[in-house]
N, C-alpha and C positions, 0 to 999 in steps of 0.2 A: 390373190395373185392370179387374176383371170385376164385373158385377152379377149376383148370384144371385137367381133367381126360382123358387122351388119349395119342396119339403119338405126337411127336414134342415138341415144347416149348411154354410156356405161362408165361410171366413174371409177377412178383408181381405188377408191375405198370400198368397192363393191366386190362381192364374190358369190359363190353359190355352194350349197351343200346338198347332199343326197342321203336320204334315209331309205334304207331298203327293208321291205317287209316280205314275208313269205307269200302273202296274197293280198288282194285289194281289200278284203273284209278287215284284215288286221290293220291296214293303213287307215281305213275309214274309222275304225274303232279308236285308233290313236288320235285322229283329228277331232273326234267327237268328245273324247274324255280328257285330253291334255290341255287344260285351260291356259297354262302358261305359254305353250307353244302357239295357241290360237290368239293370244292377247294381242290386240292391235298395237300396243306400245312396244312390243318386242322388236328389236332392230329399228326403232323409231317409226314403225309402221310401214316402211318402204320395202316390201318384199312380195314375191310371187310364190304361190304354193299351188302345185298341181299334183295330182295322183296319176302316175303313169304306169301301166302294167308292164312288167319286165318280160323280155323275150328269153333271157337266160340269166343265171346268177352273175353278179358283178365279180370281177377278179380282184385280187389283192393289189394294193397300191405299190407293193414292192416290185411287181412286174409291169403293171400298167399304170404309170405315173400320171398320165394325162387323161382328163375326162372332158368330153365335149357335150354341150347341150345345144340342140338346134330346134328352133321353133318355126314352124311352117304356117304361113297364112295362105291357104289354098285359094287361088283365084280361077284356075282352070282345072276342073276335076279330072278330065281325061289326060291332060298333060301331066298332072301331078301323079296320077295312078301309074303311068309309065315310069316316072322318076322314082316313086316309092317302091315299085316292084324290083328295081335294080339296086336300091339303097343298101340292103344287107350285103349283097355280093361286092358292091363297090367299096364298102367299108372293109370287108374281109380281104379283098385283093390289095388293099393298101395297108395291111397288117394291123387293122383295128378290130375291135370286138363291139358288136351292137348289143347293148344291154337292154334298150327299150326302143320301141318305135311303134306308135299307135295313134289312131284317131279316137280310141276309147278312153281318153283321158278325162279326169274329173277336175274341173276348175274349182279351187277353194277360195283363193283371193289373189288380187293383183291387178295390174293395169292392162294386161294382155289376156286374151283367151284364144290361144293358137289352136288351129284345127288338128295339127299333127305335131307331136314332139318326139324327137329321137335323142337318145343318150348313148354315147359310145365311149370306149376306152382305147387308149393308145399307148404304145411303149415309148414313142418319141414324138416331139412336136413336128419333126420333119415328116413323119408318116402322116400326121394329121394335115399338114400343109399340102402334101401330095394328093390326099383325098380331096381337099378343097379345090385344088387345081383340076382334078378329074371331074368334079361336079360343077365347075364354073359355068360351062356352056349348057345350061339346062332350060333355056328359053323361059325364064321366069317361074319355073316350078320349084326352085330351091328355097332354102330357108330365108326368112326375113330377119331372123336373129340367129347368130352363131357365136357361141362362147366356148373357149377352151381354157382349161386351167390345169396347172401343176397341182396335183392332189397330194399334199404333204402336210400332215397335221403338225409336224414339228418345224415347219418353215418359219424362220424369224426374219422379217424384213425391217 
């Protein structure tokens, strides 16, 4: 149940999941040892996996029902640095929580290899939309891919 906001395509039958680990070493060990998860046939082989260091712990879905993943393809480093330095405060001022935001990501597999990935949580879709409007005029420094989803493990469509 994700809404795709960016370039390219994102089918209605696609979604995303987030696995949270205490540190990058634990995430890397999981990826190295869990053969079923790494198996190319899992989800028909069409998936992206990145290890992204967390800024702070993720909050419960009871309070922060929406999660957003933004993938940035940096074209102008100076312009992007200015944008990224304001990202945490912009998310916070729009009632969001920044869980991850880093260039120190580890690419595992997929079709993209973004330079910067940000993951944030939101109490409402309206707050996320306000954040998007606040970052709309970023002169090309913003995300090439932006996805927001209602995170409800019991949602039946």
